[in-house]
TORGU-686804 format. One record per residue (C-alpha): x, y, z. Coordinates in steps of 0.25 Angstrom, whole numbers, always signed. Layout:
<recs>
[rec [X; Y; Z]] ...
</recs>
This chain:
<recs>
[rec [-257; +200; -135]] [rec [-261; +213; -141]] [rec [-252; +224; -145]] [rec [-257; +233; -134]] [rec [-256; +223; -122]] [rec [-241; +220; -128]] [rec [-238; +235; -128]] [rec [-243; +236; -113]] [rec [-235; +224; -108]] [rec [-222; +231; -113]] [rec [-224; +244; -107]] [rec [-227; +237; -93]] [rec [-214; +229; -95]] [rec [-206; +241; -98]] [rec [-211; +249; -86]] [rec [-208; +238; -77]] [rec [-193; +237; -83]] [rec [-191; +252; -82]] [rec [-197; +251; -68]] [rec [-187; +240; -63]] [rec [-176; +249; -70]] [rec [-180; +261; -62]] [rec [-181; +254; -49]] [rec [-167; +247; -50]] [rec [-161; +261; -53]] [rec [-168; +267; -41]] [rec [-163; +256; -33]] [rec [-149; +258; -37]] [rec [-151; +273; -36]] [rec [-156; +271; -21]] [rec [-144; +262; -18]] [rec [-134; +272; -22]] [rec [-142; +284; -14]] [rec [-143; +276; -2]] [rec [-129; +268; -1]] [rec [-120; +278; -9]] [rec [-106; +276; -7]] [rec [-109; +265; +3]] [rec [-113; +255; -9]] [rec [-102; +246; -11]] [rec [-104; +247; -25]] [rec [-102; +262; -26]] [rec [-88; +267; -29]] [rec [-83; +253; -33]] [rec [-88; +247; -19]] [rec [-80; +257; -11]] [rec [-90; +264; -3]] [rec [-85; +277; +3]] [rec [-70; +273; +0]] [rec [-61; +284; -7]] [rec [-57; +282; -21]] [rec [-43; +281; -24]] [rec [-39; +282; -9]] [rec [-24; +280; -8]] [rec [-11; +282; -1]] [rec [-11; +297; +5]] [rec [-26; +298; +3]] [rec [-35; +303; +15]] [rec [-47; +294; +17]] [rec [-61; +299; +17]] [rec [-73; +291; +14]] [rec [-81; +297; +4]] [rec [-94; +297; +12]] [rec [-95; +296; +27]] [rec [-93; +282; +32]] [rec [-93; +274; +45]] [rec [-84; +263; +48]] [rec [-86; +254; +61]] [rec [-74; +251; +70]] [rec [-71; +245; +83]] [rec [-63; +254; +93]] [rec [-53; +250; +104]] [rec [-56; +260; +115]] [rec [-44; +263; +123]] [rec [-46; +267; +137]] [rec [-36; +278; +136]] [rec [-43; +286; +125]] [rec [-57; +280; +124]] [rec [-66; +281; +112]] [rec [-72; +294; +110]] [rec [-80; +295; +96]] [rec [-79; +310; +96]] [rec [-64; +310; +95]] [rec [-57; +319; +85]] [rec [-53; +305; +78]] [rec [-65; +301; +74]] [rec [-71; +315; +70]] [rec [-59; +318; +61]] [rec [-59; +304; +55]] [rec [-72; +306; +51]] [rec [-69; +320; +45]] [rec [-57; +315; +38]] [rec [-62; +301; +33]] [rec [-77; +301; +33]] [rec [-76; +289; +42]] [rec [-84; +287; +55]] [rec [-80; +275; +64]] [rec [-92; +268; +71]] [rec [-84; +263; +83]] [rec [-86; +251; +92]] [rec [-78; +255; +104]] [rec [-72; +243; +112]] [rec [-64; +246; +125]] [rec [-49; +242; +123]] [rec [-50; +232; +134]] [rec [-61; +224; +127]] [rec [-56; +226; +113]] [rec [-51; +213; +109]] [rec [-62; +205; +115]] [rec [-73; +215; +108]] [rec [-67; +215; +94]] [rec [-66; +200; +94]] [rec [-82; +199; +98]] [rec [-85; +210; +87]] [rec [-77; +202; +77]] [rec [-82; +188; +80]] [rec [-97; +193; +80]] [rec [-95; +201; +67]] [rec [-98; +214; +73]] [rec [-85; +221; +72]] [rec [-84; +234; +66]] [rec [-78; +235; +53]] [rec [-64; +241; +59]] [rec [-58; +235; +70]] [rec [-46; +242; +75]] [rec [-35; +240; +85]] [rec [-32; +225; +81]] [rec [-18; +220; +83]] [rec [-12; +210; +73]] [rec [-16; +196; +77]] [rec [-29; +200; +84]] [rec [-36; +198; +71]] [rec [-32; +184; +69]] [rec [-43; +178; +77]] [rec [-54; +184; +68]] [rec [-48; +180; +54]] [rec [-54; +167; +52]] [rec [-68; +172; +55]] [rec [-67; +181; +44]] [rec [-73; +193; +54]] [rec [-62; +202; +49]] [rec [-56; +207; +36]] [rec [-43; +202; +29]] [rec [-38; +218; +29]] [rec [-27; +213; +20]] [rec [-37; +211; +9]] [rec [-40; +225; +8]] [rec [-28; +234; +11]] [rec [-27; +238; -4]] [rec [-38; +248; +0]] [rec [-29; +254; +11]] [rec [-17; +262; +3]] [rec [-11; +269; +15]] [rec [-10; +255; +22]] [rec [-4; +248; +10]] [rec [+6; +259; +8]] [rec [+11; +259; +22]] [rec [+12; +243; +22]] [rec [+21; +244; +10]] [rec [+29; +257; +15]] [rec [+31; +252; +29]] [rec [+34; +237; +25]] [rec [+22; +232; +34]] [rec [+20; +219; +25]] [rec [+30; +211; +35]] [rec [+22; +215; +47]] [rec [+8; +213; +40]] [rec [+12; +197; +38]] [rec [+9; +195; +53]] [rec [-4; +199; +51]] [rec [-9; +190; +40]] [rec [-18; +179; +42]] [rec [-18; +165; +36]] [rec [-24; +170; +24]] [rec [-13; +180; +22]] [rec [-22; +192; +26]] [rec [-22; +201; +38]] [rec [-34; +205; +45]] [rec [-28; +217; +54]] [rec [-26; +230; +47]] [rec [-13; +234; +56]] [rec [-8; +248; +60]] [rec [+6; +249; +53]] [rec [+18; +257; +57]] [rec [+29; +261; +48]] [rec [+40; +255; +57]] [rec [+40; +247; +69]] [rec [+37; +254; +82]] [rec [+44; +250; +94]] [rec [+38; +255; +107]] [rec [+42; +248; +119]] [rec [+56; +247; +126]] [rec [+62; +249; +140]] [rec [+61; +263; +147]] [rec [+75; +266; +155]] [rec [+77; +276; +165]] [rec [+89; +283; +156]] [rec [+93; +291; +168]] [rec [+97; +279; +176]] [rec [+104; +275; +163]] [rec [+112; +289; +165]] [rec [+114; +287; +179]] [rec [+121; +274; +177]] [rec [+129; +278; +165]] [rec [+121; +268; +156]] [rec [+117; +268; +142]] [rec [+104; +264; +136]] [rec [+103; +249; +134]] [rec [+103; +244; +120]] [rec [+101; +228; +122]] [rec [+96; +221; +134]] [rec [+109; +217; +139]] [rec [+111; +232; +141]] [rec [+98; +233; +148]] [rec [+102; +223; +157]] [rec [+115; +230; +160]] [rec [+107; +243; +162]] [rec [+98; +237; +172]] [rec [+110; +231; +180]] [rec [+116; +244; +181]] [rec [+102; +250; +185]] [rec [+102; +239; +196]] [rec [+115; +242; +201]] [rec [+112; +257; +203]] [rec [+98; +254; +209]] [rec [+99; +240; +215]] [rec [+85; +242; +221]] [rec [+78; +243; +209]] [rec [+74; +235; +197]] [rec [+79; +243; +185]] [rec [+68; +236; +176]] [rec [+54; +235; +179]] [rec [+45; +232; +168]] [rec [+31; +234; +163]] [rec [+22; +227; +153]] [rec [+25; +214; +162]] [rec [+38; +214; +155]] [rec [+31; +210; +142]] [rec [+36; +223; +133]] [rec [+50; +221; +138]] [rec [+50; +206; +134]] [rec [+44; +211; +121]] [rec [+56; +220; +117]] [rec [+66; +212; +122]] [rec [+62; +199; +116]] [rec [+65; +205; +101]] [rec [+80; +207; +106]] [rec [+81; +194; +112]] [rec [+76; +187; +99]] [rec [+63; +183; +104]] [rec [+49; +188; +107]] [rec [+42; +189; +122]] [rec [+32; +198; +129]] [rec [+24; +206; +122]] [rec [+30; +202; +110]] [rec [+29; +187; +113]] [rec [+17; +185; +103]] [rec [+14; +170; +98]] [rec [+30; +167; +104]] [rec [+33; +163; +90]] [rec [+46; +168; +83]] [rec [+49; +166; +69]] [rec [+63; +162; +65]] [rec [+67; +166; +51]] [rec [+78; +157; +49]] [rec [+70; +145; +52]] [rec [+57; +151; +46]] [rec [+49; +145; +58]] [rec [+43; +151; +71]] [rec [+49; +148; +85]] [rec [+44; +149; +99]] [rec [+51; +161; +104]] [rec [+49; +159; +120]] [rec [+56; +146; +118]] [rec [+69; +152; +111]] [rec [+82; +155; +118]] [rec [+80; +170; +114]] [rec [+68; +171; +123]] [rec [+75; +164; +134]] [rec [+87; +173; +133]] [rec [+76; +185; +134]] [rec [+70; +179; +147]] [rec [+84; +176; +153]] [rec [+88; +190; +151]] [rec [+77; +196; +159]] [rec [+77; +186; +169]] [rec [+91; +191; +171]] [rec [+86; +204; +173]] [rec [+76; +199; +184]] [rec [+88; +191; +191]] [rec [+97; +204; +192]] [rec [+86; +212; +197]] [rec [+85; +221; +185]] [rec [+71; +218; +181]] [rec [+60; +219; +190]] [rec [+53; +205; +191]] [rec [+40; +211; +192]] [rec [+41; +217; +178]] [rec [+34; +204; +172]] [rec [+22; +205; +181]] [rec [+20; +219; +185]] [rec [+8; +229; +179]] [rec [+14; +242; +171]] [rec [+11; +251; +183]] [rec [+21; +245; +193]] [rec [+32; +244; +183]] [rec [+29; +260; +179]] [rec [+29; +264; +193]] [rec [+43; +257; +196]] [rec [+49; +264; +183]] [rec [+44; +278; +185]] [rec [+46; +278; +201]] [rec [+61; +274; +197]] [rec [+60; +260; +203]] [rec [+64; +254; +189]] [rec [+72; +261; +178]] [rec [+67; +252; +165]] [rec [+54; +249; +160]] [rec [+47; +245; +148]] [rec [+40; +256; +139]] [rec [+35; +261; +127]] [rec [+34; +275; +122]] [rec [+22; +279; +128]] [rec [+24; +273; +142]] [rec [+38; +279; +142]] [rec [+30; +293; +143]] [rec [+22; +288; +155]] [rec [+34; +283; +162]] [rec [+40; +298; +161]] [rec [+27; +304; +165]] [rec [+27; +297; +178]] [rec [+41; +298; +181]] [rec [+40; +313; +180]] [rec [+32; +313; +192]] [rec [+39; +301; +200]] [rec [+54; +303; +196]] [rec [+53; +318; +191]] [rec [+55; +322; +176]] [rec [+70; +325; +178]] [rec [+73; +313; +186]] [rec [+73; +302; +176]] [rec [+74; +298; +161]] [rec [+68; +287; +154]] [rec [+70; +281; +139]] [rec [+64; +270; +131]] [rec [+76; +264; +126]] [rec [+78; +256; +113]] [rec [+73; +241; +115]] [rec [+86; +234; +119]] [rec [+91; +223; +109]] [rec [+94; +209; +113]] [rec [+102; +196; +109]] [rec [+94; +196; +96]] [rec [+100; +211; +93]] [rec [+92; +224; +92]] [rec [+79; +220; +85]] [rec [+66; +226; +86]] [rec [+53; +219; +84]] [rec [+40; +225; +81]] [rec [+29; +227; +70]] [rec [+24; +238; +62]] [rec [+10; +234; +63]] [rec [-1; +239; +74]] [rec [-13; +235; +77]] [rec [-24; +238; +67]] [rec [-37; +235; +62]] [rec [-47; +222; +58]] [rec [-59; +225; +49]] [rec [-71; +217; +50]] [rec [-74; +208; +39]] [rec [-87; +215; +37]] [rec [-80; +228; +34]] [rec [-76; +224; +20]] [rec [-91; +222; +16]] [rec [-93; +237; +19]] [rec [-95; +246; +7]] [rec [-86; +256; +13]] [rec [-74; +246; +17]] [rec [-64; +252; +7]] [rec [-67; +265; +14]] [rec [-64; +259; +28]] [rec [-51; +254; +24]] [rec [-47; +267; +17]] [rec [-51; +274; +30]] [rec [-43; +264; +39]] [rec [-31; +266; +28]] [rec [-31; +280; +30]] [rec [-32; +281; +46]] [rec [-22; +269; +49]] [rec [-13; +271; +37]] [rec [-12; +284; +30]] [rec [-3; +295; +35]] [rec [-14; +305; +38]] [rec [-23; +294; +44]] [rec [-12; +289; +54]] [rec [-8; +303; +58]] [rec [-23; +307; +60]] [rec [-26; +295; +69]] [rec [-13; +297; +77]] [rec [-12; +313; +79]] [rec [-27; +317; +75]] [rec [-31; +329; +68]] [rec [-19; +339; +64]] [rec [-22; +353; +70]] [rec [-32; +347; +80]] [rec [-24; +336; +88]] [rec [-10; +339; +82]] [rec [-2; +348; +74]] [rec [+8; +344; +62]] [rec [+20; +353; +58]] [rec [+32; +349; +50]] [rec [+27; +334; +52]] [rec [+28; +335; +67]] [rec [+14; +332; +74]] [rec [+11; +339; +87]] [rec [-1; +336; +96]] [rec [-10; +349; +98]] [rec [-7; +356; +111]] [rec [-20; +351; +117]] [rec [-18; +337; +113]] [rec [-10; +327; +121]] [rec [-5; +312; +118]] [rec [+7; +303; +122]] [rec [+14; +313; +130]] [rec [+12; +324; +120]] [rec [+5; +337; +126]] [rec [+4; +332; +139]] [rec [-7; +339; +147]] [rec [-15; +343; +134]] [rec [-29; +343; +134]] [rec [-33; +333; +124]] [rec [-27; +319; +121]] [rec [-26; +314; +107]] [rec [-31; +300; +110]] [rec [-42; +303; +121]] [rec [-47; +316; +116]] [rec [-45; +314; +100]] [rec [-44; +299; +98]] [rec [-32; +300; +89]] [rec [-19; +290; +92]] [rec [-29; +279; +97]] [rec [-27; +265; +96]] [rec [-38; +261; +86]] [rec [-34; +271; +73]] [rec [-19; +276; +76]] [rec [-8; +265; +75]] [rec [+3; +264; +65]] [rec [+9; +274; +55]] [rec [+21; +280; +51]] [rec [+33; +281; +61]] [rec [+34; +296; +59]] [rec [+18; +296; +64]] [rec [+22; +286; +75]] [rec [+34; +295; +79]] [rec [+25; +307; +79]] [rec [+19; +304; +92]] [rec [+33; +299; +99]] [rec [+42; +307; +108]] [rec [+56; +310; +102]] [rec [+61; +299; +111]] [rec [+51; +288; +107]] [rec [+55; +291; +92]] [rec [+70; +290; +95]] [rec [+66; +276; +102]] [rec [+59; +271; +89]] [rec [+71; +276; +81]] [rec [+81; +269; +89]] [rec [+73; +257; +89]] [rec [+72; +257; +73]] [rec [+87; +261; +72]] [rec [+93; +250; +81]] [rec [+83; +238; +80]] [rec [+81; +228; +69]] [rec [+66; +226; +66]] [rec [+61; +212; +66]] [rec [+51; +209; +57]] [rec [+38; +201; +62]] [rec [+38; +186; +61]] [rec [+30; +180; +50]] [rec [+15; +177; +52]] [rec [+11; +163; +57]] [rec [-3; +163; +50]] [rec [-12; +153; +58]] [rec [-25; +149; +54]] [rec [-36; +149; +64]] [rec [-35; +135; +69]] [rec [-19; +136; +69]] [rec [-21; +149; +77]] [rec [-29; +143; +87]] [rec [-20; +132; +88]] [rec [-8; +141; +90]] [rec [-15; +149; +99]] [rec [-18; +137; +109]] [rec [-3; +134; +109]] [rec [+2; +148; +110]] [rec [-6; +152; +123]] [rec [+0; +142; +133]] [rec [+14; +144; +127]] [rec [+13; +159; +128]] [rec [+9; +157; +142]] [rec [+21; +149; +146]] [rec [+30; +158; +138]] [rec [+25; +171; +145]] [rec [+25; +165; +159]] [rec [+38; +159; +159]] [rec [+45; +170; +153]] [rec [+41; +179; +164]] [rec [+44; +168; +174]] [rec [+59; +167; +168]] [rec [+62; +181; +168]] [rec [+57; +184; +182]] [rec [+64; +171; +188]] [rec [+51; +164; +192]] [rec [+56; +152; +182]] [rec [+72; +151; +181]] [rec [+77; +151; +168]] [rec [+83; +137; +170]] [rec [+69; +133; +167]] [rec [+69; +138; +152]] [rec [+70; +124; +146]] [rec [+58; +120; +155]] [rec [+51; +131; +149]] [rec [+53; +128; +135]] [rec [+47; +114; +139]] [rec [+34; +121; +144]] [rec [+33; +127; +131]] [rec [+35; +114; +123]] [rec [+25; +107; +132]] [rec [+15; +118; +128]] [rec [+17; +114; +113]] [rec [+27; +125; +109]] [rec [+32; +118; +98]] [rec [+17; +115; +93]] [rec [+15; +130; +93]] [rec [+27; +133; +85]] [rec [+26; +122; +76]] [rec [+12; +127; +72]] [rec [+16; +140; +70]] [rec [+27; +136; +61]] [rec [+18; +127; +52]] [rec [+7; +139; +51]] [rec [+18; +148; +47]] [rec [+25; +139; +37]] [rec [+11; +136; +30]] [rec [+7; +150; +29]] [rec [+19; +158; +27]] 
</recs>
């Protein structure tokens, strides 16, 4: 080969190498231009997340970003994508939400279909603890506990508010939890008995503090008004059984759950509806029926007839929460006249087990699709949720709205704007905080400091909350039973017929359709449905995984 030829070949090779390097350089530059902050390699893989985001910071994505989200559409305040909530959320955080709206009546079923098909949005709100369990084994939802280190406001409140004992109940067999709950600074009791206090005054009675005193109160009412049932209940008696069960040392009604109750002294679970404590509670309410103090229709009637009896003066006691108490008054102002009655939500009566209070610091919360973690803006998504659900600023925004537009604040006290109404505040105002603006709605507003919770309460409700905490001993939740998928299925198969038997016979015993002398036969029926096998499985799983 001649020197001239060698020189030509070297020149061609050099041009080729330079061209390849230039092409590589151009390709990298193009990617940077096209993807910018969405490139997972940019900013250390943080996408549009804030750097050095910490407690007290307001979150704002470094670039506009959109996150997909499911939405539980409540018929009382149907979704309006022009809500001020969405407008100001985008302005504050640079985040837009791509909403998949589902009617509340279909939400549970539709959520399951979307998750199972792999089509669920990244953010899945309005998920109650326990509802996530069915999705864990498929890997379709995220073990969010692996990522809470990216959520400083959440971590701060978990520590300061001593939330960890309540989180234990969320952990699955792998020790992780898959739903990010709304959290309260304190347990928030809501349901109790509404009592006609004008009748108490008329009869010279004090407010009852125990269920024994409730019976004495009802006896006196019956003597004065023999043609009436003093107590006619709503919620098909499920709420009253729930609040009463704690004081009787058991669980029932809305709080029946899996029917298992932990015994600390023996470190095992027992079947609560087969205990003497449960029998004592059932016997108590059966006694009220027998004396004509409790309306037998309480266990079957719909809410409206029960409310009509109370608000018309046909009964004097009914179950309530803070919001329904206000509704009773509105009706009674028309039926009885504003100055012709007085009612109060009394402190939940204590029972044979003492002045006890059950409850949780957790509310419903959020699941995340497993696919969310693959998104380059996942860290920003967690910062956004951390700010909205757990920062003081985000919690106030989700609940009250925008200062100067929907509310004012002076000396720490918040007041709705004069043209905005909500929960009895500014009745008759033109705009509604939920319906017209989208604040205080169930997808994004839950949990928070006690001060914020109380900020929308009446003085009467705050007095009730304080009295509950001052007079009651709080019971911590039972330790979790961490079933695997197969064990959970086995447990559910055993649980269903047992629960049907318990619920049906509890009401039969109370109203007298089944005599209390048949209690032992009832226990034998439970044993025939493998009550012991159900309890043994629970204890085996608990001991092996605690």
